C-alpha positions as CSV (number, residue, x, y, z in Angstrom):
1,M,89.5,98.8,80.3
2,I,93.2,99.3,80.1
3,S,94.0,97.7,76.9
4,Y,97.9,97.8,77.4
5,L,97.7,95.8,80.5
6,K,97.6,91.9,80.1
7,E,94.3,90.2,80.9
8,N,95.4,88.8,84.3
9,T,96.6,92.1,85.4
10,Q,93.2,93.7,84.5
11,I,91.4,90.8,86.4
12,A,93.7,91.5,89.3
13,L,93.1,95.3,89.1
14,H,89.3,94.5,89.5
15,R,89.9,92.2,92.3
16,L,92.1,94.8,94.0
17,A,89.2,97.3,93.8
18,Q,86.7,94.9,95.2
19,E,89.1,93.9,98.2
20,L,89.8,97.5,99.0
21,V,86.0,98.4,99.0
22,A,85.0,95.3,101.0
23,R,87.7,96.0,103.6
24,G,87.3,99.7,103.6
25,L,91.0,100.5,102.8
26,T,92.8,103.1,100.7
27,I,95.7,102.7,98.5
28,S,98.3,105.3,97.3
29,C,101.7,105.1,95.6
30,A,104.9,106.9,95.1
31,E,106.2,106.2,91.6
32,S,109.6,107.0,90.1
33,C,110.3,104.9,86.8
34,T,106.5,104.3,86.2
35,G,105.9,108.0,86.2
36,G,102.3,107.8,87.3
37,G,101.4,104.9,85.4
38,L,100.2,102.9,88.3
39,A,97.9,105.7,89.4
40,Y,96.6,106.0,85.8
41,A,95.8,102.2,86.0
42,F,93.9,102.7,89.4
43,T,91.9,105.6,88.2
44,A,90.9,103.9,84.9
45,L,88.4,101.9,86.9
46,P,84.9,103.6,87.4
47,G,84.5,104.1,91.2
48,S,88.1,104.2,92.0
49,S,87.6,107.2,94.0
50,A,86.2,105.1,96.9
51,W,89.6,103.6,97.5
52,F,92.4,105.7,95.7
53,E,92.7,109.4,96.6
54,R,96.1,110.5,95.7
55,S,99.7,109.6,94.5
56,A,103.1,111.2,94.2
57,V,105.4,110.9,91.2
58,T,108.7,111.1,92.8
59,Y,110.8,111.0,89.8
60,A,113.7,113.1,91.3
61,N,115.6,112.4,94.4
62,D,114.5,115.7,95.9
63,A,110.7,114.8,95.1
64,K,111.4,111.4,97.1
65,T,112.7,113.5,100.2
66,Q,110.1,116.3,99.9
67,M,107.0,114.4,99.0
68,V,107.3,111.1,101.0
69,G,110.1,111.7,103.3
70,V,112.8,109.6,102.0
71,P,116.1,110.6,104.0
72,K,118.7,112.3,102.0
73,S,121.2,110.0,103.7
74,T,119.3,106.8,102.3
75,L,119.5,108.2,98.8
76,M,123.3,109.0,99.2
77,Q,124.2,105.7,100.8
78,F,122.1,103.3,98.8
79,G,120.8,105.2,95.7
80,A,117.3,105.8,94.3
81,V,116.9,102.2,93.1
82,S,117.4,100.3,96.1
83,E,115.4,98.2,98.9
84,Q,116.1,100.9,101.4
85,T,114.7,103.7,99.4
86,V,111.5,101.8,98.4
87,I,111.1,100.9,102.1
88,A,111.2,104.6,103.0
89,M,109.1,105.6,100.0
90,A,106.2,103.0,100.9
91,Q,106.2,104.1,104.6
92,G,106.1,107.7,103.4
93,V,103.0,107.2,101.3
94,V,101.3,105.7,104.2
95,E,102.4,108.5,106.6
96,H,102.3,111.6,104.2
97,L,99.7,110.5,101.8
98,H,97.4,109.0,104.5
99,A,96.8,105.7,102.9
100,D,96.0,102.3,104.4
101,I,98.3,100.7,101.8
102,G,101.5,102.2,100.3
103,I,103.1,101.1,97.1
104,S,106.6,102.4,96.0
105,I,108.4,101.9,92.6
106,S,111.9,103.0,91.8
107,G,113.9,101.5,88.8
108,V,116.0,101.9,85.9
109,A,113.7,102.0,82.8
110,G,116.4,102.8,80.3
111,P,117.7,103.0,77.7
112,D,120.3,104.9,79.8
113,G,121.2,104.8,83.6
114,G,122.0,101.1,84.1
115,S,125.2,99.9,85.7
116,P,126.6,96.4,86.3
117,E,125.1,96.4,89.8
118,K,121.7,97.8,88.6
119,P,121.4,97.2,84.9
120,V,118.5,98.6,82.9
121,G,115.2,96.8,83.8
122,T,116.1,96.7,87.7
123,V,113.1,97.7,89.6
124,W,112.5,97.8,93.3
125,F,109.0,97.8,94.9
126,G,107.9,98.4,98.4
127,F,104.4,97.6,99.9
128,A,103.3,99.0,103.1
129,Y,100.4,97.1,104.5
130,A,99.0,96.3,108.0
131,G,102.2,97.6,109.7
132,D,104.5,95.5,107.7
133,I,106.8,96.3,104.7
134,Y,107.3,93.9,101.9
135,T,109.9,94.4,99.1
136,S,110.7,92.8,95.8
137,Q,113.4,93.3,93.2
138,Q,112.7,92.6,89.7
139,C,114.8,92.7,86.5
140,F,112.5,93.2,83.4
141,S,113.6,93.0,79.9
142,G,112.7,95.0,76.9
143,E,112.7,98.6,75.9
144,R,111.8,101.6,78.3
145,E,108.0,101.3,77.8
146,A,108.1,97.5,78.3
147,V,109.9,97.9,81.4
148,R,107.4,100.5,82.8
149,K,104.5,98.2,81.8
150,Q,105.9,95.1,83.5
151,A,106.6,97.1,86.6
152,I,102.9,98.4,86.7
153,E,101.5,95.0,86.2
154,F,103.8,93.4,88.8
155,A,102.8,96.0,91.4
156,I,99.1,95.4,90.8
157,E,99.5,91.6,90.8
158,K,101.6,91.6,93.9
159,V,99.4,94.1,96.0
160,V,96.6,91.9,95.4
161,Q,98.5,88.8,96.6
162,L,99.6,90.6,99.7
163,I,96.1,91.8,100.6
164,T,94.4,88.4,100.0
165,Q,97.1,86.6,101.8
166,N,97.0,88.8,104.8
């Protein structure tokens, strides 16, 4: 399994796979600060091709615009690490990557790039599911890798919660 993920996240990942297969759903993601780590976690599971086909690593603002359709005006007005941007990213995952569920992640992993308004560890998440958009802002602690790992774990655990509650 994915040894770097905590045990309850590994369990959640297996549950996610089971739920997606049972419901005949697909999931994709647009990742910024996690750099494809969520997609890596998904594909670590044997049989993940039944529910995961593709993802986009949209690290740069141009990638967010070109790959998942985030309006340049959204990025200019609110910045890459914002609720508005992850909403547009999650919607873009569903529309451009043709997934039933879209996850977006954009944050400040550090060690640089933080500000008083968005300190290092600030991560925004967007989840597009069943015509709705859910967002969450988290502020994780630790070094760059710790922030990225916590963001991946949060995304997995949150999407399982959303699917099983809706």
